[in-house]
C-alpha positions in Angstrom: 151.6 123.7 87.5 152.4 120.0 87.5 150.5 119.3 90.7 147.4 121.1 89.4 147.3 118.8 86.3 147.9 115.8 88.5 145.1 117.0 90.9 142.8 117.5 87.9 143.4 113.9 86.8 142.7 112.5 90.2 139.5 114.5 90.4 138.4 113.3 86.9 139.2 109.7 88.1 137.0 110.1 91.2 134.2 111.6 89.1 134.4 108.7 86.6 134.4 106.2 89.5 131.4 107.9 91.1 129.5 107.9 87.9 130.2 104.1 87.5 129.0 103.5 91.0 125.9 105.5 90.4 125.0 103.7 87.2 125.7 100.3 88.9 123.3 101.2 91.7 120.6 102.2 89.2 121.0 98.9 87.4 120.9 96.9 90.6 117.8 98.8 91.8 116.1 98.1 88.5 117.0 94.4 88.6 115.8 94.1 92.2 112.5 95.9 91.4 111.9 93.6 88.4 112.5 90.5 90.5 110.2 91.8 93.3 107.3 92.5 90.9 107.9 89.2 89.1 107.6 87.3 92.4 104.6 89.3 93.4 102.9 88.5 90.2 103.6 84.8 90.5 102.4 84.8 94.1 99.2 86.6 93.3 98.5 84.5 90.3 98.8 81.2 92.2 96.9 82.6 95.2 94.0 83.6 93.0 94.1 80.3 91.1 94.0 78.3 94.4 91.2 80.5 95.7 89.1 79.9 92.5 89.8 76.1 92.8 88.7 76.1 96.4 85.5 78.0 95.5 84.6 75.5 92.8 85.4 72.5 95.0 82.9 73.7 97.7 79.4 72.2 97.2 77.3 75.3 97.1 74.1 73.5 98.1 75.2 73.0 101.6 76.4 75.8 103.9 78.9 75.6 106.7 77.8 76.9 110.0 79.4 80.2 111.1 81.5 80.3 114.2 78.9 82.4 116.1 76.2 79.9 115.2 78.2 77.1 116.8 78.4 78.8 120.2 75.8 77.6 122.6 74.6 80.4 124.8 71.7 82.7 125.4 70.4 84.9 122.6 71.8 88.4 123.4 70.4 90.2 120.4 68.2 93.2 120.8 64.5 92.8 120.1 
């Protein structure tokens, strides 16, 4: 009977250890997800801000030629 009780304690110890590892993994996953979305938010915020600044800096009265308009060659469009 003594070995059954000792085996039971070892099994309980491993169950407790497994539960602690499971909880730690959930916590680290939540922290990693929060950091990922925080960095994504900051990146998008600054990218949108820079895009808006660039759009405001362009003089809208003048247009820049498109790449296909710069190419000198015969007009191959259909009539």
